[in-house]
C-alpha atoms as an extended CHARMM CRD file, in Angstrom:
* protein
*
       270  EXT
         1         1  MET       CA              0.9240000000       -6.5340000000       38.2550000000  PROA      1               0.0000000000
         2         2  ASN       CA             -1.2320000000       -4.4020000000       36.0020000000  PROA      2               0.0000000000
         3         3  LEU       CA             -3.2830000000       -1.5810000000       37.4590000000  PROA      3               0.0000000000
         4         4  ASP       CA             -6.5980000000       -2.6870000000       36.0380000000  PROA      4               0.0000000000
         5         5  ASN       CA            -10.1580000000       -2.7340000000       37.2620000000  PROA      5               0.0000000000
         6         6  ASP       CA             -9.7580000000       -5.7540000000       39.5180000000  PROA      6               0.0000000000
         7         7  ARG       CA             -7.1170000000       -4.0290000000       41.6170000000  PROA      7               0.0000000000
         8         8  HSD       CA             -7.5750000000       -2.4860000000       45.0430000000  PROA      8               0.0000000000
         9         9  ILE       CA             -6.0740000000        0.5060000000       46.8410000000  PROA      9               0.0000000000
        10        10  ILE       CA             -5.3260000000        1.0700000000       50.5210000000  PROA      10              0.0000000000
        11        11  VAL       CA             -5.2260000000        4.5390000000       51.9890000000  PROA      11              0.0000000000
        12        12  TYR       CA             -3.6520000000        5.1970000000       55.3860000000  PROA      12              0.0000000000
        13        13  HSD       CA             -3.6760000000        8.5290000000       57.0380000000  PROA      13              0.0000000000
        14        14  THR       CA             -4.0860000000        8.5240000000       53.6000000000  PROA      14              0.0000000000
        15        15  VAL       CA             -2.3160000000        5.6170000000       52.1810000000  PROA      15              0.0000000000
        16        16  ILE       CA             -3.7030000000        4.0260000000       49.1150000000  PROA      16              0.0000000000
        17        17  VAL       CA             -2.7490000000        0.5530000000       48.1410000000  PROA      17              0.0000000000
        18        18  ILE       CA             -3.7700000000       -0.7870000000       44.7870000000  PROA      18              0.0000000000
        19        19  ALA       CA             -4.1910000000       -4.4330000000       44.3390000000  PROA      19              0.0000000000
        20        20  GLU       CA             -6.8610000000       -3.1760000000       46.1590000000  PROA      20              0.0000000000
        21        21  ILE       CA             -6.2310000000        0.4430000000       46.7900000000  PROA      21              0.0000000000
        22        22  VAL       CA             -5.3850000000        1.2200000000       50.3580000000  PROA      22              0.0000000000
        23        23  HSD       CA             -5.2160000000        4.6940000000       51.8650000000  PROA      23              0.0000000000
        24        24  VAL       CA             -3.4200000000        5.3650000000       55.0960000000  PROA      24              0.0000000000
        25        25  LEU       CA             -5.1350000000        8.1390000000       57.0120000000  PROA      25              0.0000000000
        26        26  PHE       CA             -3.4460000000       10.1310000000       59.7460000000  PROA      26              0.0000000000
        27        27  ASN       CA             -5.6570000000       11.5840000000       62.4320000000  PROA      27              0.0000000000
        28        28  VAL       CA             -3.8500000000       14.8580000000       63.2440000000  PROA      28              0.0000000000
        29        29  GLN       CA             -4.5540000000       17.9140000000       65.3340000000  PROA      29              0.0000000000
        30        30  PHE       CA             -6.7060000000       20.4060000000       63.4510000000  PROA      30              0.0000000000
        31        31  TRP       CA             -4.3140000000       22.8900000000       61.8550000000  PROA      31              0.0000000000
        32        32  LEU       CA             -6.0050000000       25.9620000000       63.3870000000  PROA      32              0.0000000000
        33        33  CYS       CA             -5.7070000000       24.6400000000       66.9610000000  PROA      33              0.0000000000
        34        34  THR       CA             -3.1810000000       26.1980000000       69.3220000000  PROA      34              0.0000000000
        35        35  VAL       CA             -0.5570000000       23.6340000000       70.3400000000  PROA      35              0.0000000000
        36        36  HSD       CA              0.2460000000       23.3200000000       74.0500000000  PROA      36              0.0000000000
        37        37  ILE       CA              3.2200000000       21.4730000000       75.5410000000  PROA      37              0.0000000000
        38        38  LYS       CA              2.4880000000       18.9870000000       78.3330000000  PROA      38              0.0000000000
        39        39  PRO       CA              3.6700000000       20.0950000000       81.8040000000  PROA      39              0.0000000000
        40        40  ASP       CA              6.1430000000       17.1780000000       81.9390000000  PROA      40              0.0000000000
        41        41  LYS       CA              7.6100000000       18.1830000000       78.5290000000  PROA      41              0.0000000000
        42        42  THR       CA              7.0370000000       14.7000000000       77.0630000000  PROA      42              0.0000000000
        43        43  GLY       CA              4.8660000000       15.8370000000       74.1590000000  PROA      43              0.0000000000
        44        44  VAL       CA              1.9060000000       17.9930000000       73.2180000000  PROA      44              0.0000000000
        45        45  VAL       CA             -1.5750000000       17.9760000000       74.7160000000  PROA      45              0.0000000000
        46        46  THR       CA             -3.9520000000       15.8920000000       72.5650000000  PROA      46              0.0000000000
        47        47  GLU       CA             -6.8800000000       15.3950000000       74.9510000000  PROA      47              0.0000000000
        48        48  GLY       CA             -9.8290000000       17.6620000000       74.2300000000  PROA      48              0.0000000000
        49        49  VAL       CA             -8.2190000000       18.9360000000       71.0240000000  PROA      49              0.0000000000
        50        50  LYS       CA            -10.0450000000       18.8890000000       67.6840000000  PROA      50              0.0000000000
        51        51  HSD       CA             -8.5690000000       16.3800000000       65.2210000000  PROA      51              0.0000000000
        52        52  SER       CA             -9.0770000000       16.0220000000       61.4910000000  PROA      52              0.0000000000
        53        53  LEU       CA             -7.9010000000       14.1070000000       58.4410000000  PROA      53              0.0000000000
        54        54  ASN       CA             -4.3040000000       15.0010000000       57.6170000000  PROA      54              0.0000000000
        55        55  PRO       CA             -4.4390000000       17.3590000000       54.5600000000  PROA      55              0.0000000000
        56        56  PHE       CA             -1.8210000000       15.4020000000       52.5950000000  PROA      56              0.0000000000
        57        57  ASP       CA             -3.7450000000       12.1960000000       53.2830000000  PROA      57              0.0000000000
        58        58  GLU       CA             -6.9240000000       13.8900000000       52.0750000000  PROA      58              0.0000000000
        59        59  ILE       CA             -5.1210000000       14.4980000000       48.7750000000  PROA      59              0.0000000000
        60        60  ALA       CA             -4.1680000000       10.8070000000       48.6800000000  PROA      60              0.0000000000
        61        61  VAL       CA             -7.7850000000        9.7560000000       49.2140000000  PROA      61              0.0000000000
        62        62  GLU       CA             -8.9140000000       12.0450000000       46.4030000000  PROA      62              0.0000000000
        63        63  GLU       CA             -6.3310000000       10.5520000000       44.0400000000  PROA      63              0.0000000000
        64        64  ALA       CA             -7.4660000000        7.0300000000       44.8880000000  PROA      64              0.0000000000
        65        65  VAL       CA            -11.0690000000        7.9790000000       44.1550000000  PROA      65              0.0000000000
        66        66  ARG       CA            -10.0270000000        9.4870000000       40.8130000000  PROA      66              0.0000000000
        67        67  LEU       CA             -8.2070000000        6.2630000000       39.9150000000  PROA      67              0.0000000000
        68        68  LYS       CA            -11.3700000000        4.3210000000       40.6600000000  PROA      68              0.0000000000
        69        69  GLU       CA            -13.4820000000        6.7460000000       38.6200000000  PROA      69              0.0000000000
        70        70  LYS       CA            -11.1410000000        6.0480000000       35.6930000000  PROA      70              0.0000000000
        71        71  LYS       CA            -11.8240000000        2.3190000000       36.2650000000  PROA      71              0.0000000000
        72        72  LEU       CA             -8.1840000000        1.6830000000       37.1400000000  PROA      72              0.0000000000
        73        73  CYS       CA             -9.1080000000       -0.1140000000       40.3540000000  PROA      73              0.0000000000
        74        74  SER       CA            -12.1580000000       -1.7370000000       41.8820000000  PROA      74              0.0000000000
        75        75  GLU       CA            -11.8420000000       -1.0780000000       45.6010000000  PROA      75              0.0000000000
        76        76  ILE       CA            -10.4020000000        1.5580000000       47.9270000000  PROA      76              0.0000000000
        77        77  ILE       CA             -9.5710000000        0.6340000000       51.5170000000  PROA      77              0.0000000000
        78        78  ALA       CA             -8.9730000000        3.4470000000       54.0140000000  PROA      78              0.0000000000
        79        79  VAL       CA             -6.7300000000        2.6140000000       56.9880000000  PROA      79              0.0000000000
        80        80  SER       CA             -6.0540000000        4.5740000000       60.1670000000  PROA      80              0.0000000000
        81        81  CYS       CA             -4.0740000000        3.7340000000       63.3140000000  PROA      81              0.0000000000
        82        82  GLY       CA             -5.0040000000        5.2210000000       66.6630000000  PROA      82              0.0000000000
        83        83  PRO       CA             -7.7710000000        5.6040000000       69.2650000000  PROA      83              0.0000000000
        84        84  SER       CA            -11.5200000000        5.4980000000       68.6640000000  PROA      84              0.0000000000
        85        85  THR       CA            -11.5220000000        9.0600000000       67.2660000000  PROA      85              0.0000000000
        86        86  CYS       CA             -9.8170000000        7.6540000000       64.1570000000  PROA      86              0.0000000000
        87        87  GLN       CA            -13.1810000000        6.2790000000       63.0750000000  PROA      87              0.0000000000
        88        88  GLU       CA            -14.3300000000        9.8500000000       62.3740000000  PROA      88              0.0000000000
        89        89  THR       CA            -11.3030000000       10.2400000000       60.1010000000  PROA      89              0.0000000000
        90        90  LEU       CA            -12.1730000000        6.9980000000       58.3360000000  PROA      90              0.0000000000
        91        91  ARG       CA            -15.7760000000        8.1390000000       57.8360000000  PROA      91              0.0000000000
        92        92  THR       CA            -14.4370000000       11.2540000000       56.1140000000  PROA      92              0.0000000000
        93        93  ALA       CA            -12.5020000000        9.0660000000       53.6660000000  PROA      93              0.0000000000
        94        94  LEU       CA            -15.5320000000        6.8320000000       53.1370000000  PROA      94              0.0000000000
        95        95  ALA       CA            -17.6910000000        9.8770000000       52.4020000000  PROA      95              0.0000000000
        96        96  MET       CA            -15.1340000000       10.9960000000       49.8060000000  PROA      96              0.0000000000
        97        97  GLY       CA            -15.3980000000        7.6470000000       48.0190000000  PROA      97              0.0000000000
        98        98  ALA       CA            -13.4000000000        4.9430000000       49.8130000000  PROA      98              0.0000000000
        99        99  ASP       CA            -15.2260000000        1.6000000000       49.8960000000  PROA      99              0.0000000000
       100       100  LYS       CA            -14.3530000000        0.3010000000       53.3390000000  PROA      100             0.0000000000
       101       101  GLY       CA            -12.2010000000        1.1650000000       56.3270000000  PROA      101             0.0000000000
       102       102  ILE       CA             -9.7710000000       -0.6220000000       58.6120000000  PROA      102             0.0000000000
       103       103  HSD       CA             -9.1980000000        0.8630000000       62.0620000000  PROA      103             0.0000000000
       104       104  VAL       CA             -6.0270000000       -0.4650000000       63.6700000000  PROA      104             0.0000000000
       105       105  GLU       CA             -6.7890000000        0.3230000000       67.2920000000  PROA      105             0.0000000000
       106       106  VAL       CA             -3.9230000000        1.8720000000       69.2620000000  PROA      106             0.0000000000
       107       107  ALA       CA             -4.8670000000        3.7650000000       72.4180000000  PROA      107             0.0000000000
       108       108  GLY       CA             -3.4340000000        5.2860000000       75.5900000000  PROA      108             0.0000000000
       109       109  ASN       CA              0.3240000000        5.2690000000       76.0850000000  PROA      109             0.0000000000
       110       110  ASP       CA              0.7830000000        3.0250000000       73.0460000000  PROA      110             0.0000000000
       111       111  TYR       CA             -0.7080000000        5.7520000000       70.8490000000  PROA      111             0.0000000000
       112       112  GLU       CA              1.4710000000        8.4090000000       72.4840000000  PROA      112             0.0000000000
       113       113  THR       CA              4.5930000000        6.4190000000       71.5470000000  PROA      113             0.0000000000
       114       114  LEU       CA              3.3970000000        5.1730000000       68.1290000000  PROA      114             0.0000000000
       115       115  GLN       CA              6.1460000000        5.8610000000       65.5950000000  PROA      115             0.0000000000
       116       116  PRO       CA              6.3800000000        5.8600000000       61.7700000000  PROA      116             0.0000000000
       117       117  ILE       CA              8.1670000000        2.4940000000       61.7520000000  PROA      117             0.0000000000
       118       118  HSD       CA              5.1940000000        0.9450000000       63.5880000000  PROA      118             0.0000000000
       119       119  VAL       CA              2.7240000000        2.3940000000       61.0860000000  PROA      119             0.0000000000
       120       120  SER       CA              4.8990000000        1.1840000000       58.2030000000  PROA      120             0.0000000000
       121       121  LYS       CA              4.9390000000       -2.3680000000       59.5690000000  PROA      121             0.0000000000
       122       122  ILE       CA              1.1580000000       -2.2710000000       60.0420000000  PROA      122             0.0000000000
       123       123  LEU       CA              0.6490000000       -1.0500000000       56.4740000000  PROA      123             0.0000000000
       124       124  ALA       CA              3.0060000000       -3.6590000000       55.0610000000  PROA      124             0.0000000000
       125       125  ALA       CA              1.1410000000       -6.4200000000       56.9050000000  PROA      125             0.0000000000
       126       126  LEU       CA             -2.2390000000       -5.1340000000       55.6900000000  PROA      126             0.0000000000
       127       127  ALA       CA             -0.9680000000       -4.8140000000       52.1150000000  PROA      127             0.0000000000
       128       128  GLN       CA              0.0260000000       -8.4710000000       52.1270000000  PROA      128             0.0000000000
       129       129  GLN       CA             -3.1540000000       -9.5580000000       53.9010000000  PROA      129             0.0000000000
       130       130  GLU       CA             -5.4430000000       -7.6320000000       51.5430000000  PROA      130             0.0000000000
       131       131  LYS       CA             -3.3210000000       -8.4650000000       48.4650000000  PROA      131             0.0000000000
       132       132  VAL       CA             -3.0690000000       -4.8370000000       47.3570000000  PROA      132             0.0000000000
       133       133  ASP       CA             -1.0630000000       -3.4650000000       44.4310000000  PROA      133             0.0000000000
       134       134  LEU       CA             -0.7570000000        0.1920000000       45.3750000000  PROA      134             0.0000000000
       135       135  ILE       CA             -0.4120000000        2.1640000000       48.5880000000  PROA      135             0.0000000000
       136       136  ILE       CA             -1.0230000000        5.9130000000       48.4060000000  PROA      136             0.0000000000
       137       137  LEU       CA             -0.4760000000        8.1210000000       51.4360000000  PROA      137             0.0000000000
       138       138  GLY       CA              0.2840000000       11.7350000000       52.2320000000  PROA      138             0.0000000000
       139       139  LYS       CA              3.9630000000       12.6370000000       52.1020000000  PROA      139             0.0000000000
       140       140  GLN       CA              3.8890000000       13.6180000000       55.7940000000  PROA      140             0.0000000000
       141       141  ALA       CA              1.5760000000       14.2960000000       58.7170000000  PROA      141             0.0000000000
       142       142  ILE       CA              1.2840000000       17.9850000000       59.5440000000  PROA      142             0.0000000000
       143       143  ASP       CA              1.7980000000       17.4720000000       63.2760000000  PROA      143             0.0000000000
       144       144  ASP       CA              5.1420000000       15.6390000000       63.3850000000  PROA      144             0.0000000000
       145       145  ASP       CA              6.3140000000       16.2780000000       59.7780000000  PROA      145             0.0000000000
       146       146  ALA       CA              8.2600000000       12.9980000000       59.9100000000  PROA      146             0.0000000000
       147       147  ASN       CA              8.0490000000       12.1670000000       56.1740000000  PROA      147             0.0000000000
       148       148  GLN       CA              9.1140000000        8.5650000000       56.8480000000  PROA      148             0.0000000000
       149       149  THR       CA              6.1030000000        6.2530000000       56.5550000000  PROA      149             0.0000000000
       150       150  ALA       CA              5.9430000000        5.8640000000       52.7630000000  PROA      150             0.0000000000
       151       151  GLN       CA              9.6610000000        5.2290000000       52.3930000000  PROA      151             0.0000000000
       152       152  MET       CA              9.8440000000        2.6620000000       55.2020000000  PROA      152             0.0000000000
       153       153  THR       CA              6.6890000000        0.8830000000       54.0210000000  PROA      153             0.0000000000
       154       154  ALA       CA              8.1980000000        0.4780000000       50.5520000000  PROA      154             0.0000000000
       155       155  SER       CA             11.4280000000       -0.8130000000       52.0700000000  PROA      155             0.0000000000
       156       156  ILE       CA              9.6650000000       -3.3940000000       54.2650000000  PROA      156             0.0000000000
       157       157  LEU       CA              7.6240000000       -4.6650000000       51.3050000000  PROA      157             0.0000000000
       158       158  ASP       CA             10.5680000000       -4.3570000000       48.8920000000  PROA      158             0.0000000000
       159       159  TRP       CA              8.2970000000       -2.3690000000       46.5390000000  PROA      159             0.0000000000
       160       160  PRO       CA              9.2330000000        0.5490000000       44.2710000000  PROA      160             0.0000000000
       161       161  GLN       CA              8.3950000000        3.9730000000       45.6980000000  PROA      161             0.0000000000
       162       162  ALA       CA              7.4460000000        7.3130000000       44.1520000000  PROA      162             0.0000000000
       163       163  THR       CA              7.5000000000       10.0760000000       46.7490000000  PROA      163             0.0000000000
       164       164  PHE       CA              6.2390000000       13.6940000000       46.5950000000  PROA      164             0.0000000000
       165       165  ALA       CA              3.9120000000       12.9300000000       43.6760000000  PROA      165             0.0000000000
       166       166  SER       CA              2.2950000000       15.8870000000       41.8950000000  PROA      166             0.0000000000
       167       167  LYS       CA              0.8530000000       13.8340000000       39.0080000000  PROA      167             0.0000000000
       168       168  ILE       CA              0.0020000000       10.1370000000       38.5680000000  PROA      168             0.0000000000
       169       169  GLU       CA             -0.8400000000        8.4590000000       35.2520000000  PROA      169             0.0000000000
       170       170  LYS       CA             -1.2180000000        4.8800000000       34.0700000000  PROA      170             0.0000000000
       171       171  ASP       CA              1.5840000000        3.8530000000       31.7110000000  PROA      171             0.0000000000
       172       172  ASP       CA              0.8560000000        0.3580000000       30.3670000000  PROA      172             0.0000000000
       173       173  GLY       CA              1.3370000000       -1.8530000000       33.4340000000  PROA      173             0.0000000000
       174       174  ASN       CA              3.2600000000        0.8040000000       35.3240000000  PROA      174             0.0000000000
       175       175  LEU       CA              2.5520000000        4.1510000000       36.9480000000  PROA      175             0.0000000000
       176       176  LYS       CA              4.1270000000        7.2990000000       35.5530000000  PROA      176             0.0000000000
       177       177  VAL       CA              4.6650000000        9.7350000000       38.4210000000  PROA      177             0.0000000000
       178       178  MET       CA              5.7570000000       13.3630000000       38.3510000000  PROA      178             0.0000000000
       179       179  ARG       CA              7.7120000000       14.1610000000       41.5370000000  PROA      179             0.0000000000
       180       180  GLU       CA              8.2390000000       17.5030000000       43.2550000000  PROA      180             0.0000000000
       181       181  ILE       CA             11.9690000000       17.8900000000       43.8700000000  PROA      181             0.0000000000
       182       182  ASP       CA             14.2070000000       20.7750000000       44.9180000000  PROA      182             0.0000000000
       183       183  GLY       CA             14.4300000000       23.1520000000       42.0030000000  PROA      183             0.0000000000
       184       184  GLY       CA             12.0030000000       21.4290000000       39.6520000000  PROA      184             0.0000000000
       185       185  LEU       CA             10.1320000000       18.2770000000       38.6820000000  PROA      185             0.0000000000
       186       186  GLU       CA             11.1900000000       14.6860000000       37.9860000000  PROA      186             0.0000000000
       187       187  ASN       CA              9.2680000000       12.1280000000       35.8990000000  PROA      187             0.0000000000
       188       188  ILE       CA              9.6720000000        8.4710000000       36.8350000000  PROA      188             0.0000000000
       189       189  SER       CA              7.9580000000        5.1800000000       36.0130000000  PROA      189             0.0000000000
       190       190  VAL       CA              7.3840000000        2.5430000000       38.6980000000  PROA      190             0.0000000000
       191       191  LYS       CA              6.2330000000       -1.0510000000       38.3950000000  PROA      191             0.0000000000
       192       192  LEU       CA              3.3500000000       -2.2880000000       40.5070000000  PROA      192             0.0000000000
       193       193  PRO       CA              2.9530000000       -3.0950000000       43.3130000000  PROA      193             0.0000000000
       194       194  ALA       CA              4.2680000000        0.2520000000       44.5710000000  PROA      194             0.0000000000
       195       195  VAL       CA              4.0470000000        2.9120000000       47.2640000000  PROA      195             0.0000000000
       196       196  VAL       CA              3.2500000000        6.5310000000       46.3290000000  PROA      196             0.0000000000
       197       197  SER       CA              3.2440000000        9.5700000000       48.6150000000  PROA      197             0.0000000000
       198       198  ALA       CA              1.1030000000       12.5670000000       47.6710000000  PROA      198             0.0000000000
       199       199  ASP       CA              2.4010000000       16.1280000000       47.5230000000  PROA      199             0.0000000000
       200       200  LEU       CA              0.3400000000       19.2980000000       47.7350000000  PROA      200             0.0000000000
       201       201  ARG       CA             -0.1320000000       19.8460000000       43.9690000000  PROA      201             0.0000000000
       202       202  LEU       CA             -1.3710000000       16.3520000000       43.1310000000  PROA      202             0.0000000000
       203       203  ASN       CA             -5.0170000000       17.4470000000       43.2130000000  PROA      203             0.0000000000
       204       204  GLU       CA             -7.6330000000       19.5020000000       45.0230000000  PROA      204             0.0000000000
       205       205  PRO       CA             -9.7650000000       17.2240000000       47.2220000000  PROA      205             0.0000000000
       206       206  ARG       CA            -13.5170000000       17.2740000000       46.7440000000  PROA      206             0.0000000000
       207       207  TYR       CA            -16.0280000000       18.1460000000       49.4320000000  PROA      207             0.0000000000
       208       208  ALA       CA            -18.1170000000       15.1890000000       50.5470000000  PROA      208             0.0000000000
       209       209  THR       CA            -21.7860000000       15.6620000000       49.6470000000  PROA      209             0.0000000000
       210       210  LEU       CA            -24.5200000000       15.1430000000       52.2360000000  PROA      210             0.0000000000
       211       211  PRO       CA            -25.8110000000       11.9540000000       50.5180000000  PROA      211             0.0000000000
       212       212  ASN       CA            -22.2820000000       10.5100000000       50.5110000000  PROA      212             0.0000000000
       213       213  ILE       CA            -21.8030000000       11.4540000000       54.1660000000  PROA      213             0.0000000000
       214       214  MET       CA            -24.9740000000        9.5280000000       54.9770000000  PROA      214             0.0000000000
       215       215  LYS       CA            -23.8690000000        6.5510000000       52.8420000000  PROA      215             0.0000000000
       216       216  ALA       CA            -20.4970000000        6.5220000000       54.6190000000  PROA      216             0.0000000000
       217       217  LYS       CA            -22.2460000000        5.7150000000       57.8930000000  PROA      217             0.0000000000
       218       218  LYS       CA            -23.3110000000        2.3740000000       56.4180000000  PROA      218             0.0000000000
       219       219  LYS       CA            -19.9290000000        1.4120000000       54.9520000000  PROA      219             0.0000000000
       220       220  PRO       CA            -17.9900000000       -1.2220000000       56.9130000000  PROA      220             0.0000000000
       221       221  ILE       CA            -15.0610000000       -0.4240000000       59.2040000000  PROA      221             0.0000000000
       222       222  ALA       CA            -13.1320000000       -3.4620000000       60.4490000000  PROA      222             0.0000000000
       223       223  VAL       CA            -11.3120000000       -3.0930000000       63.7760000000  PROA      223             0.0000000000
       224       224  LYS       CA             -7.9540000000       -4.7920000000       64.2680000000  PROA      224             0.0000000000
       225       225  LYS       CA             -5.0920000000       -4.5980000000       66.7350000000  PROA      225             0.0000000000
       226       226  PRO       CA             -1.3890000000       -4.4300000000       65.8130000000  PROA      226             0.0000000000
       227       227  SER       CA             -0.9370000000       -7.8580000000       67.4130000000  PROA      227             0.0000000000
       228       228  ASP       CA             -3.4970000000       -9.2870000000       64.9680000000  PROA      228             0.0000000000
       229       229  LEU       CA             -1.0460000000       -8.3230000000       62.2290000000  PROA      229             0.0000000000
       230       230  GLY       CA              2.0250000000       -9.5990000000       64.0620000000  PROA      230             0.0000000000
       231       231  VAL       CA              3.3290000000       -6.0770000000       64.7140000000  PROA      231             0.0000000000
       232       232  ASP       CA              5.0950000000       -5.1180000000       67.9590000000  PROA      232             0.0000000000
       233       233  ILE       CA              4.5590000000       -1.4140000000       68.7220000000  PROA      233             0.0000000000
       234       234  SER       CA              6.9870000000       -1.1730000000       71.6380000000  PROA      234             0.0000000000
       235       235  PRO       CA              8.6670000000        2.2720000000       71.4430000000  PROA      235             0.0000000000
       236       236  ARG       CA             12.1040000000        2.3310000000       69.8320000000  PROA      236             0.0000000000
       237       237  ILE       CA             12.7300000000        6.0470000000       70.3030000000  PROA      237             0.0000000000
       238       238  GLU       CA             12.4210000000        7.9530000000       73.5800000000  PROA      238             0.0000000000
       239       239  VAL       CA             11.3770000000       11.6000000000       73.5270000000  PROA      239             0.0000000000
       240       240  ILE       CA             13.6990000000       13.3740000000       75.9640000000  PROA      240             0.0000000000
       241       241  SER       CA             11.7790000000       16.6420000000       76.0080000000  PROA      241             0.0000000000
       242       242  VAL       CA              9.5170000000       18.8720000000       73.9430000000  PROA      242             0.0000000000
       243       243  GLU       CA             10.1030000000       22.6140000000       74.3160000000  PROA      243             0.0000000000
       244       244  ASP       CA              8.3090000000       25.7470000000       73.2120000000  PROA      244             0.0000000000
       245       245  PRO       CA             10.3050000000       27.8020000000       70.6870000000  PROA      245             0.0000000000
       246       246  PRO       CA             12.2140000000       30.7430000000       72.2040000000  PROA      246             0.0000000000
       247       247  THR       CA             10.2400000000       33.9480000000       72.5480000000  PROA      247             0.0000000000
       248       248  ARG       CA             10.9170000000       36.2520000000       69.6430000000  PROA      248             0.0000000000
       249       249  GLU       CA             12.3620000000       39.6150000000       70.6150000000  PROA      249             0.0000000000
       250       250  ALA       CA             10.3530000000       42.6750000000       69.6840000000  PROA      250             0.0000000000
       251       251  GLY       CA             11.5230000000       44.5290000000       66.5840000000  PROA      251             0.0000000000
       252       252  THR       CA             12.5990000000       48.1670000000       66.4150000000  PROA      252             0.0000000000
       253       253  LYS       CA             11.0510000000       50.6530000000       64.0150000000  PROA      253             0.0000000000
       254       254  VAL       CA             13.3700000000       52.9810000000       62.1170000000  PROA      254             0.0000000000
       255       255  GLU       CA             12.4650000000       56.1120000000       60.1980000000  PROA      255             0.0000000000
       256       256  SER       CA             15.1940000000       56.1390000000       57.5590000000  PROA      256             0.0000000000
       257       257  VAL       CA             17.9050000000       54.1390000000       55.8270000000  PROA      257             0.0000000000
       258       258  ASP       CA             20.5700000000       56.0450000000       57.7330000000  PROA      258             0.0000000000
       259       259  GLU       CA             18.9640000000       55.1150000000       61.0510000000  PROA      259             0.0000000000
       260       260  LEU       CA             18.7600000000       51.4680000000       59.9310000000  PROA      260             0.0000000000
       261       261  LEU       CA             22.4400000000       51.4160000000       59.0310000000  PROA      261             0.0000000000
       262       262  GLY       CA             23.2970000000       53.0170000000       62.3570000000  PROA      262             0.0000000000
       263       263  LYS       CA             21.3460000000       50.3570000000       64.2560000000  PROA      263             0.0000000000
       264       264  LEU       CA             22.9950000000       47.5400000000       62.3040000000  PROA      264             0.0000000000
       265       265  LYS       CA             26.4580000000       48.9980000000       62.9430000000  PROA      265             0.0000000000
       266       266  SER       CA             25.7640000000       49.3260000000       66.6630000000  PROA      266             0.0000000000
       267       267  LEU       CA             24.7560000000       45.6570000000       66.7730000000  PROA      267             0.0000000000
       268       268  GLY       CA             27.8780000000       44.6400000000       64.8860000000  PROA      268             0.0000000000
       269       269  ARG       CA             25.8760000000       43.2690000000       61.9560000000  PROA      269             0.0000000000
       270       270  ILE       CA             27.7220000000       45.3550000000       59.3580000000  PROA      270             0.0000000000
């Protein structure tokens, strides 16, 4: 499938799918918030905590908008899974330039146990339903750092994948993607339809202007449930416990190299 101007993209927690472009958008805890463990050790406290668009997903949304500005697609669909607060995340994507949103409503205990495999199945179902050619999403959410959704979505759809993208270009009917890898960069070409995950250096997201923020309030957001897409979100993994990291011991100041060596010897480090 060529990536031309009749294609669409989906973005989820910043995922973008092109056939239509779809973004997958993750609604994560704001990165400056202090994280607190629940008293029963089953997870972290999310009630009453500020949430925001996952930064890697924000990069994915920006890339989808740039593809549309280059007339490489005609529509961008932003997708987010979660409670009603996800609609704020979707409005952010719409203000940046996405055309419409899909809120897959998951609330209460179901949201607490929602796992990457569930999101991947939801995205795969939406990609087929919306007839998209490209999915772009952030490489990981900054709260759980799972880094699984893009890979599993590609596997379910049996689509090529290009993860950790730092540059995306059209190459005839394919996408040429520069990947961030350990120790350097890798250039690959993938046929469409495909799944791409955005890395930090892919772009610098724009700020939404006030007029676009106002326009975003009028853009449509469809509400669906996982069951509407034939997806079972029963938990497959049980969290045994979530613990605070051990308290770091206070350091000791030394006045000289000789004193440092003496301390290290006394501790058996040298």
